[in-house]
Structures are given as C-alpha cells and as structure tokens.
N, C-alpha and C positions, 0 to 999 in steps of 0.2 A: 623469528622475523617473518613478517608478512610481505610477500612480494606483490608488486603492482598487479600482476596477472591473477592474484588470489583475491583481490578486492573487487566488490561488485556494488555499483551505485544503483539504487532503486529509484525508478522514475515515478512521477505522479500517476501516470496512467496505470501502472502496475498496481499501485495501492488502491486506486479507485475501482478497477475491475475486480480486484480480490475482495473488496468490501461488499459489493452489490451482486448477489447471486442472480437476480432476475433482470439486470440491466442488459448484459450480453453474456448469456450462460456459457457459451463456448470459451470466450475470453476469460471469464471468471475461472473456469476449470484450468485453463492453460496457465494462468497466473498463479493459482494455488499450487499446481504441480511444480512449476518452475521455482517458486519461492521455497517450497518444501525441499526440493532437490538441492538448491543452493544452501539452505540452512543445514541440511544433513552432510553436505560436503565439507563443512568446516571453514568455508570461505567467509571473509568478513563482509558483512552487508552494511551499506551506508545509505542514510536518508538525510538530505540537507534541510536546513531551516526553510529554504525557498520551496522545496517540494512539500513540506508540511503546511506551509501557508496556502499553496495551490490546492492541496488536498482538502483543507478546511473550506475554502471558497467554493470548490466544486461540490463536495458531498452535502453541503447545507443549502444548496441552491435549488429552490423549487421550480425553477424554469428548466432545469436539466433532469431532475428526478421527480416522479409523482409522489414518492415517499422519501424525501431527503432525510439525512440524519439531523437530529436536533443539535443545537450548539453543544449541549452537554455530551451527547453521544460522540460527536466529532472530536471534542477536546479529550475525552476519555481515550479514544483511539490514538490521538497524538501523544498523550502522556505515556501511553504504553507502546510507544513506537518501535520497540524492539520488534523485528519482523513478525514474530509469532503471533502478535495480537491482531495482525491484519489477516 
C-alpha cells in the first residue's frame, strides 16, 4: 500500500530544469539530485498530462531557449516520462 505521504508529484519546472544543463546550472543540479534521491527512496513519482503538455510547450519554444528541443526530442522525453529519462 502506498501512503499519500509516499507519493510525489513532479512539477513542470523540475522537468524543464532537469532537461537543460546550461539554462540554470545550479537549478539543474538541484533537480537532478532531488529526482535521483526520490527515485532511490522508492517513493512513487507522478507526472500529470497537464505537466507533460506544459513541458512540451516550454522546451520547444525558441523564445525561451536559444537551443530548444525539437518536437521529436520533446516527444521522446514525454514518451519515456518515467522519471529516469529526465
């Protein structure tokens, strides 16, 4: 049985910062460390469909990133949206 306190919802910002190393390097490292820690803790990690839509819209936007992901790259990330792929 998974208790509510053992479940963790992953926000869009965490996915974005964990994807781009050079966007904000400090936040990137913090997100990676946190996600790794949560993953190893055995807690259940959740990503909603809304978060995945937001992720796609942000990471493919060339007004936000000088080198955004292509649609294909972003979709590949989403298809592999188990936390480890981010």
